C-alpha positions in Angstrom: -54.4 -37.7 1.3 -55.2 -35.9 -2.0 -57.4 -32.9 -1.4 -60.0 -32.2 -4.0 -62.4 -29.2 -4.1 -65.3 -30.2 -6.3 -67.1 -26.8 -6.4 -67.6 -23.5 -4.6 -70.1 -23.3 -1.9 -72.9 -20.8 -2.0 -72.3 -17.4 -0.4 -74.9 -16.0 2.1 -75.2 -12.2 1.6 -74.8 -9.9 4.5 -77.9 -8.2 5.9 -78.3 -4.7 4.6 -77.7 -3.1 8.0 -74.3 -4.9 8.3 -72.9 -4.3 4.8 -71.3 -1.0 5.6 -70.7 -1.5 9.3 -67.6 0.5 10.4 -67.7 -0.1 14.1 -64.4 -2.0 14.1 -62.6 -0.1 11.4 -62.2 -3.0 9.0 -64.3 -1.1 6.4 -61.3 1.1 5.9 -59.3 -1.9 4.7 -61.4 -1.9 1.5 -62.1 -5.6 1.6 -65.6 -6.9 1.0 -67.9 -8.3 3.7 -68.3 -12.0 3.7 -71.2 -13.0 5.9 -71.3 -16.8 5.4 -71.1 -19.7 3.1 -73.0 -22.9 2.7 -76.5 -23.5 3.9 -77.9 -20.8 6.3 -80.6 -23.2 7.4 -78.1 -26.0 8.4 -78.1 -27.2 11.9 -74.2 -27.0 12.1 -72.4 -23.7 12.1 -68.6 -23.7 11.4 -66.7 -20.7 12.8 -63.4 -19.5 11.4 -61.3 -16.4 12.2 -61.7 -14.4 9.0 -62.2 -14.8 5.2 -59.1 -15.4 3.1 -57.7 -13.5 0.2 -59.5 -15.6 -2.5 -62.9 -15.2 -0.8 -62.3 -11.5 -0.7 -60.8 -11.0 -4.1 -62.8 -13.4 -6.2 -66.1 -13.6 -4.5 -65.6 -17.3 -4.8 -65.7 -19.2 -1.6 -64.0 -22.6 -1.1 -61.4 -22.3 -3.8 -58.2 -22.0 -1.8 -56.2 -24.7 -0.1 -57.5 -23.8 3.3 -61.1 -24.4 2.1 -60.0 -27.5 0.2 -58.8 -29.0 3.5 -62.1 -28.1 5.2 -64.1 -29.6 2.4 -62.0 -32.7 2.2 -62.5 -33.5 5.9 -66.2 -32.7 5.8 -66.8 -34.9 2.7 -64.6 -37.7 4.1 -67.0 -38.1 7.1 -70.1 -37.8 5.0 -71.2 -34.1 5.2 -72.4 -32.2 2.2 -72.8 -28.4 1.7 -76.4 -28.5 2.7 -75.4 -29.8 6.2 -73.1 -26.9 7.0 -73.0 -23.2 7.4 -69.6 -21.4 7.6 -69.0 -18.0 9.0 -66.3 -15.9 10.6 -65.5 -13.9 13.7 -64.3 -11.0 11.4 -66.5 -10.6 8.3 -63.9 -8.7 6.3 -60.3 -9.8 5.6 -57.8 -7.6 7.4 -55.1 -6.4 5.1 -53.1 -4.0 7.3 -52.4 -3.6 11.0 -55.4 -3.4 13.3 -56.2 -3.9 17.0 -56.9 -7.6 17.0 -58.5 -8.1 20.4 -60.7 -4.9 20.2 -61.8 -5.7 16.6 -62.7 -9.3 17.4 -64.7 -8.1 20.5 -66.6 -5.6 18.3 -67.2 -8.0 15.5 -68.6 -10.7 17.8 -72.0 -8.8 17.7 -72.4 -9.9 14.1 -71.6 -13.5 15.0 -74.1 -13.4 17.9 -76.7 -12.0 15.4 -76.1 -14.9 13.1 -76.4 -17.4 15.9 -79.6 -15.9 17.1 -81.0 -15.8 13.6 -79.9 -19.3 12.4 -80.2 -21.1 15.8 -77.7 -23.9 15.0 -77.9 -27.1 17.0 -74.1 -27.6 16.9 -71.2 -25.2 16.5 -67.7 -26.2 15.3 -64.9 -23.7 16.0 -61.8 -24.1 13.8 -58.5 -22.6 15.0 -57.3 -21.0 18.2 -58.5 -17.5 17.2 -62.0 -18.6 16.6 -62.0 -20.7 19.7 -60.8 -18.1 22.1 -63.0 -15.4 20.5 -66.2 -17.5 20.6 -65.5 -18.9 24.0 -64.7 -15.4 25.3 -61.5 -16.8 27.0 -58.0 -15.9 25.9 -56.7 -19.2 27.3 -59.2 -21.4 25.4 -57.3 -23.4 22.8 -57.9 -26.3 20.4 -55.3 -28.6 21.9 -57.0 -28.8 25.3 -60.7 -28.7 24.0 -60.8 -31.0 21.0 -62.8 -34.2 21.2 -64.9 -32.6 24.0 -68.3 -30.8 24.0 -68.6 -27.4 25.6 -71.7 -25.1 25.7 -70.7 -21.5 25.4 -74.0 -19.5 24.8 -75.9 -22.7 25.6 -75.1 -24.3 22.2 -73.2 -27.6 22.0 -69.8 -26.7 20.7 -66.8 -28.7 19.5 -63.4 -27.4 18.2 -60.6 -28.5 15.9 -57.5 -27.1 14.1 -57.7 -24.4 11.6 -57.8 -25.8 8.0 -54.7 -23.6 7.2 -52.8 -25.3 10.0 -53.8 -28.7 8.6 -52.8 -27.6 5.1 -49.4 -26.5 6.3 -48.9 -29.5 8.6 -50.4 -32.6 6.9 -49.7 -34.7 10.0 -52.7 -32.9 11.5 -55.1 -34.1 8.9 -55.9 -37.4 10.8 -56.7 -35.4 13.9 -58.8 -33.0 11.8 -60.8 -35.9 10.4 -61.2 -37.4 13.9 -62.7 -34.1 15.0 -65.1 -34.0 12.0 -66.1 -37.6 12.8 -66.8 -36.5 16.4 -69.0 -33.7 15.0 -70.7 -36.1 12.6 -71.6 -38.6 15.3 -73.3 -35.9 17.3 -75.1 -34.6 14.2 -76.4 -38.1 13.4 -77.6 -38.6 17.0 -79.3 -35.2 16.9 -80.9 -35.9 13.6 -82.0 -39.4 14.6 -80.2 -41.0 11.6 
């Protein structure tokens, strides 16, 4: 399947009180904060582990291969940018060693703030790091949870592979699209379309 990235998605700026947060220590990595991308009023929130190098360096979301895989699956099943809001467990890209578990636990407060502010109807976690962090369960994993609905924090949540895994292992693309179809079906039922 050819992967095409038609354009960059809009970036949602961080709230002023979060821009210089140093609770987790990632501010010392000198990478910029990336709060979210897409439509902050969308009813679907996509959660990834952390921004990639291109989002950090260029300030241009959705230009790398990982983002192309995500967009390709989303567009394949009929989603558009206005339907989705993408965010991260870590809001800064780590570039040197750090305490992963501690940092993720600390950074979850920002994700909870976003969820409370945006009030998404559906959440879609991509990759084992996002899944275990959001579910608050080190044993939670994509393989055992995909194609099922769960309700951590009382919000209907589905999971799938990380787009980078799909990019590196193209045989996962069909499963990835299946999971996006699963999400799309629930979205259409919710929206009454």
